[in-house]
C-alpha positions as CSV (number, residue, x, y, z in Angstrom):
1,M,-13.9,19.8,-20.6
2,V,-12.1,19.9,-17.3
3,K,-14.1,17.0,-15.9
4,Y,-12.5,14.5,-18.1
5,R,-8.9,15.7,-17.6
6,G,-8.2,13.5,-14.5
7,G,-9.4,10.4,-16.3
8,R,-7.3,11.1,-19.4
9,I,-4.2,11.7,-17.3
10,N,-4.9,8.4,-15.4
11,E,-5.2,6.4,-18.6
12,E,-2.2,8.0,-20.2
13,V,0.0,7.3,-17.2
14,K,-1.4,3.8,-17.0
15,K,-0.4,3.2,-20.6
16,V,3.1,4.5,-20.2
17,V,3.7,2.7,-16.8
18,S,2.5,-0.6,-18.3
19,N,4.8,-0.2,-21.3
20,V,7.8,0.6,-19.1
21,I,7.1,-2.4,-16.9
22,Q,6.7,-4.8,-19.8
23,N,9.4,-3.6,-22.1
24,E,12.0,-1.4,-20.4
25,I,12.7,-2.8,-17.0
26,K,15.6,-5.2,-17.7
27,D,15.7,-7.0,-14.3
28,P,15.9,-10.8,-15.0
29,R,14.1,-11.6,-11.7
30,L,10.9,-10.1,-13.2
31,N,9.6,-13.3,-14.9
32,T,6.0,-13.3,-13.7
33,L,3.0,-11.8,-15.5
34,I,2.6,-8.3,-14.3
35,S,-0.4,-6.1,-15.4
36,V,-1.3,-2.6,-14.4
37,T,-4.9,-2.6,-13.4
38,K,-5.5,1.0,-12.3
39,V,-3.7,4.3,-11.8
40,D,-4.9,7.2,-9.6
41,V,-3.1,10.5,-10.1
42,T,-3.9,13.1,-7.5
43,K,-5.4,16.4,-8.6
44,D,-2.2,18.3,-7.9
45,L,-0.2,15.8,-10.0
46,R,2.2,15.1,-7.1
47,Y,1.5,11.4,-6.6
48,A,0.4,8.5,-8.8
49,K,-0.8,5.4,-7.1
50,V,-0.2,2.5,-9.5
51,F,-2.1,-0.8,-8.8
52,V,-0.4,-3.9,-10.3
53,S,-1.6,-7.4,-10.4
54,I,1.1,-10.1,-10.3
55,L,0.3,-13.7,-11.1
56,G,2.4,-16.4,-9.5
57,D,3.1,-17.8,-6.1
58,D,3.6,-15.6,-3.0
59,N,7.4,-15.6,-3.1
60,A,7.4,-14.4,-6.7
61,K,4.8,-11.8,-5.9
62,N,6.7,-10.3,-3.1
63,E,10.0,-10.3,-5.0
64,S,8.4,-8.7,-8.1
65,L,6.6,-6.1,-6.0
66,S,9.9,-5.2,-4.2
67,I,11.7,-4.9,-7.6
68,L,8.9,-2.7,-8.9
69,K,9.0,-0.5,-5.8
70,K,12.8,-0.1,-6.2
71,S,12.4,0.9,-9.9
72,A,9.8,3.5,-9.1
73,G,12.3,6.3,-9.8
74,F,13.1,4.9,-13.3
75,I,9.4,4.5,-14.0
76,R,8.8,8.1,-12.9
77,R,11.6,9.4,-15.2
78,E,10.1,7.6,-18.2
79,V,6.6,8.9,-17.3
80,G,8.2,12.4,-17.2
81,H,9.7,11.9,-20.7
82,Q,6.6,10.4,-22.3
83,V,3.7,12.3,-20.7
84,S,3.6,16.1,-21.0
85,L,2.5,17.3,-17.5
86,R,3.3,20.3,-15.4
87,L,4.7,18.0,-12.7
88,T,5.9,14.4,-12.9
89,P,4.1,12.5,-10.2
90,E,5.9,10.4,-7.7
91,I,5.1,6.7,-8.4
92,I,3.6,4.6,-5.5
93,I,3.2,1.0,-6.4
94,E,0.5,-1.1,-4.7
95,L,-0.5,-4.7,-5.1
96,D,-4.0,-5.4,-6.5
97,N,-5.5,-8.8,-5.8
98,S,-8.8,-8.1,-7.6
99,I,-8.1,-10.5,-10.5
100,E,-7.2,-13.4,-8.2
101,H,-10.2,-12.6,-6.1
102,G,-12.4,-12.7,-9.2
103,M,-10.9,-16.0,-10.3
104,H,-11.6,-17.5,-6.8
105,I,-15.2,-16.4,-6.9
106,D,-15.5,-17.8,-10.4
107,S,-14.2,-21.2,-9.2
108,I,-16.7,-21.2,-6.3
109,L,-19.5,-20.5,-8.8
110,Q,-18.4,-23.3,-11.0
111,K,-18.4,-25.8,-8.1
112,I,-21.9,-24.7,-7.2
113,K,-23.1,-25.3,-10.8
114,E,-21.5,-28.7,-10.8
115,T,-23.2,-29.7,-7.5
116,K,-26.6,-28.5,-8.8
117,K,-26.1,-30.3,-12.0
118,N,-25.3,-33.5,-10.2
119,D,-28.3,-33.2,-7.9
120,N,-30.7,-33.0,-10.8
């Protein structure tokens, strides 16, 4: 039963953080699509590393990431209210480029398919 506790905590914190980012942060500069891709909470519940994917140009990404980092205290407070844990973890927000990387690989594969189709 203890094995799955870390995974359950990660998913619950991910759900709450995603909800807070989408619905409760009222900063008008956050106009890009932001999705929480992964959350890693340490075993001692002191830190939670939140990986976010931000779609948009580089300026919008950097601005949105800095806004999210500045609102980490607010996000932590909301996690403390909504998730029943012994300690409320400190939120560390990191940028995750895996979705964009996957889209890039997909576009390369599409180009390869088109060239093979044209050669035949």
